[in-house]
N, C-alpha and C positions, 0 to 999 in steps of 0.2 A: 403487355401497356395498354394500347387499348382498351381491354377489356377495364381497367381498373376508374376507363372516363365513365363508365358507364356505371360501375357498382360503388363508388366510394362515397358518394354521396345518401343511394340510400340503404349503406349498408350506414354511414352514419345515425340516419334516426331508424333505426331496427328495421327495415323491413328490402325485399328481393328486389329487383330491377320492374320487372312486373306489374307488385304491390304499391311502389313506387310511381309509375306511369298510372297503373286505376286512380290510384288516388289524389297525382297533379290533377290527372285532367277532368277529375269530378271536380273539384275544386276550381277549376281553371273556366268548367261548362257553368257552375255555378253561379261565377263573377262575369261573366259575360250576359249568362241572364239576369245578371242585381243590374248590369248594365245599363240594357235595350230597359231596364222597367225602368233604372232614374232617368234614362233618358227621353223615355215616354211620360214623365212625371214633369220632368223641368217644362213642356210647351202644355199637358194638360195633368194640372197637377191636382186635382181631385183622386187623378185614379194615385195604385200604388205608392198609399202615401208612406208607407209604415216598411216597402220589399227593403229597400237600400238597407235601412238600421238593421234588418232580420236578419239578411243575407249576411254583413260583416258580422254581425252578433253570434252566428252559426256559425258560420268558418273558424274564426278565432277560438272560439270555444273547440270546435275538433282537430283543426293545430296544434293548441295550447296541450289539448289535452291526447293529441299522438305525440305529440313531441314530448314529454313526457314520458308517454307508455315506450315508446323507441329509446331513448338517452338512457330509461332501466333497464334494458331487452340489454345493449351497448355496451354498458355499465357491469353486468352479471356475464354478459360474453368475455371480458375483458381480465374480468379475473382472474385472479392466480392462486389456485390455494397456497394456504400458509403452513411453514415448514415448521415444525415440529423441532423446538427447543430444548 
């Protein structure tokens, strides 16, 4: 039961627990750095003028592409071979 808490979501996106931890950690670090750049930009508007927008675009592409790949993997894994009639 406790194992399912850690594996059900990663499996739903076609990843193992460790793969998901790596991907989510990478996204989180990217978001923190982008947030820091945006905060600096708020004070010094001539710095990091495109960093926030670029980070959001990059992460969106990675998440959507990755999610679609994971969904295809998940669907393929759940398919049951059809029986001959």
